[in-house]
C-alpha positions in Angstrom: -13.8 -29.4 -14.4 -10.1 -29.2 -13.8 -9.6 -27.9 -17.1 -11.9 -25.0 -16.3 -9.9 -24.1 -13.5 -6.7 -24.3 -15.5 -8.4 -22.2 -18.8 -9.5 -19.6 -16.1 -6.1 -19.4 -13.9 -4.3 -18.8 -17.4 -6.3 -16.4 -18.7 -5.5 -14.0 -15.3 -2.0 -15.0 -14.9 -1.8 -14.3 -18.5 -3.4 -10.6 -18.5 -1.4 -9.8 -15.7 0.5 -6.6 -17.6 2.9 -4.6 -16.3 2.0 -2.5 -13.4 -0.2 0.3 -14.8 -1.4 -1.5 -17.2 -5.5 -1.9 -17.7 -6.6 -4.3 -16.0 -3.7 -5.0 -13.7 -5.1 -3.2 -10.7 -8.4 -5.6 -10.6 -9.6 -5.2 -6.6 -9.8 -9.0 -5.3 -13.4 -10.7 -6.0 -15.3 -11.1 -2.7 -15.5 -14.9 -1.6 -18.6 -16.4 -3.3 -21.4 -17.3 -0.7 -20.4 -20.3 0.7 -16.8 -20.5 0.7 -14.6 -20.9 3.4 -12.3 -18.3 4.0 -8.7 -19.8 4.6 -7.5 -19.4 8.3 -4.1 -20.6 7.9 -2.4 -22.7 11.1 0.5 -19.8 11.0 -1.8 -17.0 11.1 -3.6 -18.4 14.4 -0.5 -19.7 16.5 -0.4 -18.4 19.7 -1.7 -15.9 21.3 1.4 -13.2 21.3 0.3 -9.7 19.3 0.2 -9.5 16.0 4.0 -8.0 15.1 4.3 -4.4 12.7 4.8 -4.3 9.1 7.9 -5.3 7.8 9.7 -3.5 5.5 11.3 -4.9 2.1 14.4 -7.6 2.8 16.7 -9.2 1.0 15.7 -12.3 -0.3 18.0 -15.4 0.3 18.2 -18.5 -1.3 15.2 -20.9 -0.8 16.2 -23.3 2.3 15.2 -27.0 2.1 13.4 -28.1 4.8 15.7 -29.4 7.9 14.1 -33.2 8.4 16.5 -35.0 9.1 15.2 -37.7 11.6 18.6 -37.6 14.1 17.4 -35.2 16.9 14.7 -33.3 15.1 12.3 -34.7 17.0 11.9 -33.3 20.7 10.4 -35.4 23.7 8.9 -33.4 27.0 11.6 -31.9 28.7 14.9 -32.9 26.7 16.8 -30.3 24.6 16.9 -30.9 20.8 19.9 -33.1 20.1 22.1 -32.2 17.2 22.3 -35.0 14.3 25.3 -37.5 14.4 27.7 -36.4 11.5 27.6 -39.1 8.8 31.2 -40.8 7.8 33.2 -38.2 6.0 31.0 -35.2 7.6 32.6 -32.9 10.1 30.4 -32.0 13.0 30.7 -28.6 11.5 29.1 -29.4 7.8 26.7 -32.3 9.1 22.8 -32.4 8.0 21.2 -29.5 7.0 23.1 -26.5 8.6 20.7 -23.8 8.5 21.9 -22.2 11.6 22.4 -18.7 10.7 22.2 -17.8 14.3 25.5 -18.7 15.0 24.6 -21.6 17.2 21.9 -20.1 19.6 19.2 -22.3 20.8 15.5 -21.1 20.6 13.1 -22.1 23.9 10.0 -23.4 22.4 6.9 -23.7 24.7 5.7 -27.3 24.6 4.8 -30.5 27.2 5.4 -28.7 30.5 9.7 -29.3 29.5 12.2 -26.1 29.1 12.1 -28.1 25.4 14.6 -26.1 23.1 15.1 -26.4 19.5 18.1 -25.4 17.6 17.3 -22.9 14.7 19.2 -24.8 12.4 16.7 -27.7 12.7 14.0 -25.2 12.1 11.9 -26.0 8.8 12.2 -23.4 5.6 9.7 -20.5 5.5 9.0 -22.4 2.1 7.6 -25.5 3.7 5.9 -24.0 6.6 3.9 -22.2 3.8 3.1 -25.0 1.7 2.0 -27.2 4.7 -0.7 -24.2 5.3 -1.7 -23.6 2.4 -2.2 -27.1 1.7 -3.5 -28.5 4.5 -2.6 -32.0 4.6 -2.8 -32.5 0.8 0.2 -33.5 -1.3 -0.6 -30.9 -3.4 -2.0 -27.5 -3.4 -4.7 -26.3 -6.4 -3.0 -23.0 -8.0 -7.0 -21.6 -7.8 -6.6 -21.8 -3.9 -3.4 -20.1 -3.5 -4.7 -17.4 -5.7 -7.6 -16.9 -3.4 -5.8 -17.3 -0.4 -3.3 -14.4 -1.3 -5.9 -12.1 -2.7 -8.0 -12.7 1.1 -4.6 -10.9 2.6 -4.9 -7.9 0.6 -1.8 -8.6 -1.8 -2.7 -8.7 -5.7 -1.6 -10.9 -8.6 -0.3 -7.9 -10.3 1.8 -6.8 -7.3 4.9 -5.3 -8.4 6.8 -7.4 -5.8 5.4 -10.4 -6.4 6.3 -10.7 -10.2 8.4 -13.5 -10.2 6.0 -15.8 -8.2 3.1 -15.2 -10.6 5.6 -15.4 -13.6 6.5 -18.7 -12.6 3.0 -19.7 -12.0 2.0 -18.7 -15.5 5.0 -20.8 -16.8 3.9 -23.7 -14.5 0.2 -23.7 -15.8 1.4 -23.3 -19.7 3.9 -26.1 -19.3 2.8 -28.8 -17.2 0.6 -31.7 -17.6 -1.4 -30.9 -14.8 -0.9 -27.2 -14.7 -3.5 -26.7 -12.0 -2.0 -28.6 -9.1 1.0 -27.3 -7.3 3.4 -30.3 -5.5 6.0 -29.0 -2.6 9.1 -28.6 -5.0 6.7 -26.9 -7.8 5.2 -24.7 -5.1 8.6 -23.7 -3.7 9.8 -23.1 -7.0 7.0 -20.3 -7.6 7.2 -18.6 -4.2 11.3 -18.8 -3.0 11.8 -15.3 -4.8 9.1 -13.7 -2.9 8.8 -15.9 0.0 9.2 -13.0 3.2 6.5 -11.0 1.7 4.1 -14.2 1.3 4.9 -15.0 4.9 4.1 -12.2 6.4 0.9 -12.1 4.1 -0.4 -15.3 5.5 1.3 -14.8 9.0 -1.1 -11.7 8.9 1.5 -9.3 9.6 0.7 -6.7 7.6 -0.7 -3.4 9.2 -4.5 -4.5 8.9 -4.2 -8.5 9.9 -7.8 -9.4 8.9 -8.1 -7.4 6.1 -11.2 -9.1 4.7 -13.0 -8.2 7.6 -11.9 -4.5 7.6 -13.3 -4.3 3.8 -16.2 -5.7 4.5 -16.7 -2.5 6.7 -15.2 -0.4 4.2 -18.1 -1.6 1.5 -20.5 -0.7 4.1 -19.3 2.7 4.5 -19.1 3.3 0.8 -22.8 1.9 0.3 -24.2 4.1 3.1 -22.2 7.5 1.6 -23.8 6.6 -2.1 -27.3 7.6 -0.7 -26.3 10.6 -0.1 -27.8 13.0 -2.4 -27.4 17.1 -2.8 -23.8 18.7 -4.4 -23.6 20.0 -7.7 -21.1 19.0 -10.2 -18.1 22.0 -10.8 -19.4 24.0 -14.3 -16.8 27.1 -13.9 -14.4 24.8 -15.9 -16.3 23.0 -18.4 -14.5 19.8 -19.0 -15.5 18.9 -15.6 -19.3 19.8 -15.6 -19.3 16.7 -18.0 -18.9 14.0 -15.2 -22.1 12.2 -14.3 -23.1 13.2 -10.5 -23.7 9.5 -10.2 -19.9 8.5 -10.1 -18.7 7.2 -6.8 -15.7 6.0 -6.3 -13.0 4.6 -2.8 -9.9 3.0 -3.2 -7.4 2.4 -0.5 -3.7 0.9 -0.3 -2.1 -0.3 3.2 1.4 0.7 3.7 1.9 -3.1 3.3 0.2 -2.6 0.0 -2.8 -4.5 0.8 -5.7 -3.3 -2.1 -9.3 -2.6 -2.1 -11.6 -0.9 -4.1 -15.5 -0.3 -4.8 -17.3 1.7 -7.4 -16.1 3.6 -10.1 -12.2 3.0 -9.2 -11.3 2.6 -12.7 -12.5 6.1 -13.9 -9.5 8.9 -14.6 -10.3 12.3 -13.5 -8.1 15.3 -13.2 -6.6 15.2 -9.4 -7.2 19.5 -9.7 -6.0 20.7 -6.4 -5.1 17.4 -5.1 -1.9 18.0 -6.8 -1.1 20.5 -4.4 0.4 19.2 -1.5 2.3 16.5 -4.0 3.9 19.8 -5.9 4.7 21.4 -2.3 6.2 17.6 -1.2 8.6 18.1 -4.6 9.8 21.1 -3.8 10.6 20.5 0.2 12.1 17.2 -0.8 14.7 18.8 -3.5 14.9 22.5 -2.0 14.4 21.6 1.9 12.0 23.6 4.2 13.8 26.6 5.2 14.3 27.7 1.2 10.9 27.1 0.2 8.9 28.8 2.8 10.7 31.8 2.2 8.5 32.2 -0.3 5.3 30.9 1.4 3.6 30.5 4.7 2.3 27.8 6.5 -1.0 29.3 8.3 -4.8 28.7 7.0 -5.9 32.1 5.4 -9.3 31.6 6.3 -10.1 33.0 3.4 -11.6 31.4 -0.1 -8.9 29.6 -1.8 -8.8 31.8 -4.9 -8.3 35.2 -3.2 -6.2 38.0 -3.9 -4.7 38.2 -0.4 -1.1 37.7 1.3 -0.3 37.5 4.4 1.3 40.4 6.7 5.2 39.7 5.2 3.0 39.7 1.7 3.9 36.0 0.6 1.2 33.6 0.0 -0.3 32.0 3.3 0.3 28.3 2.3 0.4 26.2 -0.5 -2.4 25.3 -0.3 -4.4 27.9 -1.5 -3.9 28.8 -5.4 -1.7 32.0 -4.8 1.0 29.6 -3.0 0.0 26.4 -5.3 1.5 29.0 -7.8 4.3 30.2 -6.2 5.6 26.4 -5.6 5.3 25.5 -9.0 8.1 28.3 -9.6 10.2 26.6 -7.3 10.5 23.2 -8.9 13.4 22.9 -10.9 14.2 26.2 -11.6 16.3 26.9 -14.7 15.2 24.2 -16.5 13.2 24.7 -19.7 9.1 23.5 -19.3 9.4 20.3 -21.4 12.0 19.1 -18.7 9.9 20.8 -15.7 7.1 18.6 -16.5 8.7 15.8 -17.8 10.7 15.5 -13.9 7.5 16.1 -12.0 5.6 13.3 -14.1 8.5 10.5 -12.9 7.8 11.9 -9.3 4.2 11.8 -9.9 4.8 7.8 -11.6 7.0 7.0 -8.5 4.1 7.8 -6.2 1.6 6.1 -7.7 4.2 2.7 -7.8 3.7 2.9 -11.8 0.2 2.7 -11.3 -2.6 4.6 -14.3 -1.2 8.8 -14.8 -2.7 9.8 -17.5 -3.2 13.5 -19.5 -6.2 15.5 -20.5 -5.5 18.3 -22.7 -9.4 18.9 -22.8 -9.1 19.8 -19.2 -5.6 22.1 -19.5 -7.5 24.1 -22.1 -11.0 24.7 -20.2 -8.8 25.7 -17.7 -6.4 28.0 -19.2 -9.7 29.7 -20.9 -11.5 30.1 -17.7 -8.8 31.1 -15.4 -8.5 34.9 -15.5 -8.9 35.1 -11.8 -5.5 32.9 -11.6 -4.0 35.7 -14.3 -4.6 38.5 -11.6 -3.4 36.1 -9.2 0.0 35.9 -11.0 0.4 39.4 -11.8 0.0 40.3 -8.2 2.1 37.9 -6.9 4.7 39.5 -9.3 3.9 42.9 -8.1 4.9 41.8 -5.0 8.1 39.8 -5.9 6.7 36.9 -4.5 9.0 34.5 -7.4 12.2 33.6 -7.6 14.1 36.0 -9.7 14.0 35.6 -13.1 10.6 33.9 -13.1 8.9 33.9 -16.0 4.9 34.4 -14.8 3.4 33.5 -17.5 5.1 30.1 -18.5 4.7 28.8 -15.0 1.0 29.9 -15.0 1.0 27.6 -18.1 2.8 25.2 -15.4 -0.1 25.5 -12.9 -3.0 25.9 -14.9 -1.7 22.2 -16.4 -2.2 21.2 -12.9 1.4 19.4 -13.7 1.5 19.2 -17.3 3.3 16.3 -19.1 4.2 16.9 -22.7 3.6 14.5 -25.2 5.8 14.6 -28.3 3.0 13.3 -30.5 3.3 14.1 -34.7 6.0 16.2 -34.2 4.0 18.5 -32.3 4.0 19.0 -28.3 0.6 18.5 -26.7 0.2 19.7 -23.4 -1.8 17.6 -21.4 -3.2 17.8 -17.6 -2.7 15.1 -15.2 -5.3 12.9 -14.7 -5.3 9.6 -12.0 -8.0 6.8 -11.1 -9.0 6.4 -7.5 -6.6 3.1 -7.5 -3.8 5.0 -8.9 -4.1 8.0 -6.5 -4.9 5.4 -3.2 -1.0 4.2 -3.9 0.1 8.1 -4.0 -1.8 8.8 -1.0 -0.3 5.5 0.8 3.3 6.8 -0.4 2.6 9.5 2.2 1.0 7.3 4.6 4.3 5.3 4.4 6.9 7.9 5.2 7.9 8.7 1.4 8.2 4.8 0.4 6.2 3.6 -2.1 4.1 0.4 -1.1 4.2 -1.5 -3.7 7.7 -0.8 -5.3 9.8 -0.4 -2.0 11.0 2.5 -3.8 11.9 5.8 -1.6 10.7 8.6 -3.3 9.9 11.9 -0.7 12.2 12.4 2.3 10.8 12.4 5.6 11.0 16.1 6.4 8.8 16.1 2.6 6.6 13.8 3.9 6.3 15.2 7.4 5.6 18.8 6.4 3.2 18.0 3.8 1.0 15.9 5.9 0.7 19.1 8.7 -0.2 21.4 6.0 -2.6 18.6 4.5 -4.5 18.8 7.9 -4.4 22.3 8.7 -5.3 23.8 5.0 -6.0 20.7 2.8 -9.9 21.0 2.9 -10.3 24.7 1.9 -12.9 26.6 4.6 -13.6 23.6 6.2 -10.5 22.8 7.0 -10.8 23.3 10.7 -13.6 21.3 10.6 -12.5 18.6 9.0 -9.6 18.4 11.1 -12.2 18.5 14.3 -14.4 15.9 13.3 -11.9 13.5 11.1 -8.3 14.5 12.4 -6.5 13.2 9.6 -4.5 14.7 6.9 -6.5 15.3 3.3 -6.5 17.8 0.2 -9.9 17.8 -2.0 -9.9 19.0 -5.2 -13.2 21.1 -7.5 -13.1 17.5 -9.4 -14.6 15.5 -6.7 -11.7 14.0 -5.5 -10.5 13.7 -1.7 -7.2 12.3 -1.0 -7.1 11.3 2.8 -3.9 10.0 4.8 -3.8 7.7 7.9 -0.4 7.8 8.8 1.3 4.8 9.3 -1.7 2.7 8.0 -3.1 3.7 4.7 -4.1 5.8 2.1 -7.4 6.4 0.3 -8.9 8.2 -2.4 -12.6 9.0 -2.6 -14.2 10.3 -5.6 -17.7 11.8 -6.2 -18.3 15.1 -8.9 -21.1 16.7 -6.7 -19.6 19.1 -4.6 -21.1 21.0 -1.4 -20.3 24.7 -0.9 -17.1 24.7 0.1 -16.4 23.0 -2.8 -15.7 19.5 -1.2 -16.9 15.9 -2.7 -20.3 15.6 -0.4 -20.4 11.6 -1.0 -16.3 11.7 0.2 -16.9 13.9 3.2 -19.5 11.6 4.2 -17.5 8.9 3.5 -14.4 10.1 5.7 -16.8 10.8 8.7 -17.9 7.7 8.8 -14.7 5.9 8.6 -13.4 7.7 11.9 -16.7 7.1 13.5 -16.4 3.2 12.9 -12.3 3.0 13.7 -10.0 4.9 15.9 -7.9 6.6 12.8 -8.7 10.4 14.5 -5.6 11.0 15.4 -6.4 11.9 19.1 -8.7 8.6 19.3 -5.7 6.6 20.8 -5.5 8.9 24.0 -6.1 6.7 27.4 -9.4 6.3 28.8 -11.2 7.5 25.2 -14.1 5.2 23.9 -13.1 2.7 22.6 -13.7 2.2 18.4 -12.8 -1.1 16.3 -9.3 -1.0 15.6 -8.0 -2.9 12.4 -4.5 -2.9 12.8 -5.1 -5.2 16.0 -6.1 -8.9 15.8 -7.7 -10.3 18.4 -7.8 -7.4 20.6 -3.5 -7.2 20.9 -1.7 -4.2 20.4 0.7 -4.4 17.6 4.1 -4.1 18.0 7.1 -3.2 16.4 9.9 -5.6 16.2 11.9 -4.3 13.5 13.0 -4.8 10.0 12.1 -8.5 8.9 14.2 -11.2 7.0 14.3 -14.8 6.3 16.2 -16.3 9.4 14.3 -13.6 11.7 11.1 -14.2 10.2 11.9 -17.9 10.9 13.0 -17.6 14.5 10.0 -15.5 15.5 7.6 -18.7 14.2 9.9 -20.6 16.5 9.2 -18.2 19.4 5.6 -18.1 19.5 4.2 -20.5 21.9 3.9 -23.8 19.6 5.2 -27.1 19.4 6.4 -28.9 16.6 4.4 -32.2 15.6 5.4 -35.1 13.6 3.1 -35.6 10.7 3.3 -38.6 8.0 6.1 -37.9 5.5 5.5 -37.4 1.7 4.6 -40.4 -0.4 8.1 -40.3 -1.9 10.8 -39.7 0.7 12.3 -42.0 2.5 10.9 -42.8 5.9 14.4 -44.1 7.4 15.7 -40.6 7.3 12.5 -38.1 7.0 10.7 -36.4 9.4 7.9 -33.9 8.4 6.7 -31.1 11.1 4.0 -28.8 11.3 3.3 -25.8 14.1 0.7 -26.2 16.2 -0.8 -24.0 19.0 -1.2 -24.5 22.3 -4.8 -24.3 21.9 -4.8 -27.1 19.4 -2.4 -29.4 21.4 -4.7 -32.4 23.2 
């Protein structure tokens, strides 16, 4: 049985390719029937509210567990005593001096006395994580660690966990007992990513109980799947080839928690879902004032492809075709088409965390051959002098038709390819908007706060064609739909989603996607105005046990280590490891007050 476990784990780790590779974003499997979901002790300490999401932090070198027996174990009513220096040591450097708080003492509840513990005597995060997962055992099965990791919402393919996964892979290949990790091997594997892993197992992500939340998402998915009606767009021949039965939903939180259900790996074209992304790039590069010299901010109240301008002879907003064509002309002015396309694709890849972004030349040709109205809009815009001076209108229309084109040099010819994504990669794009312009799975800033704010504002008021007002009223979230059947949905500061199903309603929006969005907001308090005082209560997945989330600022190793000590917990002495010197070693674990006798 152990050999089978080792073989399966090795296959999974070896199959992990670079971000964006096929299979690299596979959703975490649901626990098998009868499997007990891990509830780590660290996740249930005390009754204080879960902290807010932490940003990426520099990781210091791994700390050793502070296990010196001198003064490390407190008695009720007595403060922690500093370890006595051994011969040849000065008090400043005696023992395991991890007191990075400058000698501050941290009050710790327990036993009725005003117990205090020096920061320097706190166990390292690596040790705390080991004892949390080991649950009293001397070794951790690798499959137990991987299963527990997936239950937090993190994936083994997460770029932020590359060092940890590389070390696990190496361990499986080189050790005789590769499916088991003792404390030293475990610490070696996790030390490069210890802050992220501690946050995950400490349930400090934006959605603490991720398994419970995703079970609700699966139920909403099944409910929407039953919806019939709608028609696959056929005015673009390539789109008409998609099966009406395709249906997928992917989400990515601002902490990089991932979940997918349905046909989430099937590539499809962004179509109009790319309009807010192009607008965000333009504002990021040129600023709000410059961009809105050429395009307005108001909903048009008309069909998205109407030949109509506002009273200033400008397109009403960037989400209608006329506005999107003008926005396209603003990007990377003065560059040739190849440079423009490459520049935009770099942005798209960064927003998607380098996950799948592909190209469909067939869709581009199909768009161009059936794009008479857009050519008419282009010439109308040219007549009204809506473009920057010197713009090549025909070249801009090619750029627009391609829905952001990328030039692939192949066999000495340039092939123009229309951008396509999967639900999974597009959900990361949406999460980058939800996360204020930082990609959740890479930590890289892609867009400025100004660009994100403006983009979400226009998605909220203009993103759903002629259904924008209804959607804002009932769902209350920024979104953008496309005629390929996608709905890019943003829950600010929480997550991004992509829903995809080709059959469209009469407004041009996905039938199943609209139903899913309505049900999501009916269940969870994600509507922009759900959190008003005295409003009816809904499920808030951002809270745990009814507690309100609070923001404590950025988290690094020392802050996270200190916060664990500030909870209403006590350090309990437990048996030392069998290979340690009992005369010099005391091992501790944390217990909540409710666990005390």
